[in-house]
TORKOL-4160 file (C-alpha; in steps of 0.2 Angstrom, whole numbers, padded with zeros to 4 digits, m for minus):
47
<pt num="1" X="0001" Y="m0002" Z="0000"/>
<pt num="2" X="0013" Y="0013" Z="m0002"/>
<pt num="3" X="0030" Y="0011" Z="m0008"/>
<pt num="4" X="0044" Y="0012" Z="0003"/>
<pt num="5" X="0055" Y="0027" Z="m0003"/>
<pt num="6" X="0069" Y="0026" Z="0005"/>
<pt num="7" X="0073" Y="0045" Z="0000"/>
<pt num="8" X="0056" Y="0053" Z="0011"/>
<pt num="9" X="0062" Y="0064" Z="0025"/>
<pt num="10" X="0055" Y="0052" Z="0036"/>
<pt num="11" X="0057" Y="0038" Z="0030"/>
<pt num="12" X="0069" Y="0032" Z="0046"/>
<pt num="13" X="0050" Y="0031" Z="0055"/>
<pt num="14" X="0046" Y="0015" Z="0044"/>
<pt num="15" X="0059" Y="0005" Z="0044"/>
<pt num="16" X="0057" Y="m0011" Z="0035"/>
<pt num="17" X="0042" Y="m0013" Z="0040"/>
<pt num="18" X="0033" Y="0001" Z="0029"/>
<pt num="19" X="0024" Y="m0010" Z="0017"/>
<pt num="20" X="0019" Y="m0021" Z="0033"/>
<pt num="21" X="0011" Y="m0006" Z="0044"/>
<pt num="22" X="0002" Y="m0002" Z="0027"/>
<pt num="23" X="m0005" Y="m0019" Z="0025"/>
<pt num="24" X="m0011" Y="m0020" Z="0048"/>
<pt num="25" X="m0017" Y="m0004" Z="0047"/>
<pt num="26" X="m0029" Y="m0006" Z="0029"/>
<pt num="27" X="m0035" Y="m0024" Z="0040"/>
<pt num="28" X="m0040" Y="m0016" Z="0056"/>
<pt num="29" X="m0049" Y="m0001" Z="0048"/>
<pt num="30" X="m0057" Y="m0017" Z="0039"/>
<pt num="31" X="m0063" Y="m0027" Z="0055"/>
<pt num="32" X="m0068" Y="m0012" Z="0061"/>
<pt num="33" X="m0080" Y="m0007" Z="0050"/>
<pt num="34" X="m0085" Y="m0025" Z="0046"/>
<pt num="35" X="m0088" Y="m0025" Z="0070"/>
<pt num="36" X="m0097" Y="m0007" Z="0068"/>
<pt num="37" X="m0109" Y="m0014" Z="0051"/>
<pt num="38" X="m0114" Y="m0030" Z="0060"/>
<pt num="39" X="m0114" Y="m0023" Z="0076"/>
<pt num="40" X="m0126" Y="m0008" Z="0069"/>
<pt num="41" X="m0138" Y="m0022" Z="0058"/>
<pt num="42" X="m0142" Y="m0032" Z="0073"/>
<pt num="43" X="m0147" Y="m0016" Z="0082"/>
<pt num="44" X="m0157" Y="m0011" Z="0070"/>
<pt num="45" X="m0165" Y="m0023" Z="0068"/>
<pt num="46" X="m0172" Y="m0028" Z="0085"/>
<pt num="47" X="m0180" Y="m0011" Z="0088"/>
């Protein structure tokens, strides 16, 4: 999800984990979205 540009001014913060951190963030956001979607659908259906 990121290009791993070693010449970027803040590249030292990500190191070799640049792409991994991007994928983990995407998975985390998708999981939170899925949980919210399921939870809000159940709540709406029971009322």
